[in-house]
N, C-alpha and C positions, 0 to 999 in steps of 0.2 A: 497414542501416537504423539501427542503434544506435551507429554510430561517433561521432556528435557528442553523445551523451548520457552524462553521468557519473552513472550510477545508484548509485555509491558514496556520493553526497552525499544522496540522497533517502531520506526515512523512509517516505513513502507514495507509491506509484505506482499510477495507474489506467490499465489497458489496455482500450481500447474495441475489441470484436470480436476476441478472441484466436484465433478460428477453429481452425486445426490445432495451435496451441500452440507453434509453432517459436520465435516471438519471446518468448513467455513463458518458455520454457526458458532462453534466452540472458539475459533480464533476471534471472531467479532466480540464474543463475550469477554475475552481476556485482553483485548487491545486497548491501548490508551486512546483517549477521546480525539486526539489530533492525528492519529495514524490513519493510513489508508491500506486497504487490501485490494489487490488487483488479481482477479481470477482469470486465468487463461484457459478457455474451454473451446475445443475444436468442434464438438458436437453441437449443432444449432438447437437441438431440442433441449439439451441440458442448459445451454447458454440462455435460452428464452425463459426456462423455469427459474434460473438463478435471478434473472432481472425481475421477474414477477414476484419472487419470494422475498427478496431483501429490499426493504424500504429504509436503507441506512446510507446516509451520505458518504460514509467511509468505504463503501463497497462498490467496486466497479468490476464488470465482467464483459469479456469480449473475446474475439479471435486473437491470435497471437500478435499480429501486426498492430492492431488498434491499441491493445493493452500495453504493449511494450513502448509505443509512442508516448502514452500517458506516464508510464514509469520513468522514461528518460526525461520528460518535461519536469516531473516532480523532483527528480534527482538534481537536475540542472538548477531549478529554483532554490532548492535547499543549499546547493553549493554556492550560489550567488549570495544568499543571505548570510551564510557562514563566512564567506570571503569579506563581505562588507563589515561584518562584526569584527573580524580580525584586523581589517584596515583601520576601523575606528579605534580599536584598542591600541594599535601601534601609533596612531596619531596623537594619542593622549600621553604616551610615555615621554618623559623629559629626556632631552639629550640629543 
């Protein structure tokens, strides 16, 4: 299922319905060290199992609202950092 996905390039991955976590394990194995995976799971039993199984700071699991709030915050933070970098680059240009 992951053959055509280059997860080494992604900084943020959202997995919908991780279920038994088999795909999550493979994604974590392929991810870059500074990436995050957010698993959206509506089943509280699977959600609890996910949280107990993964002791990886890159992995977050929750119901839709909580996870999407975290994803938005990460995207906003990334956008701010990138904007500051562009502003610094523009400030250095002569002219």
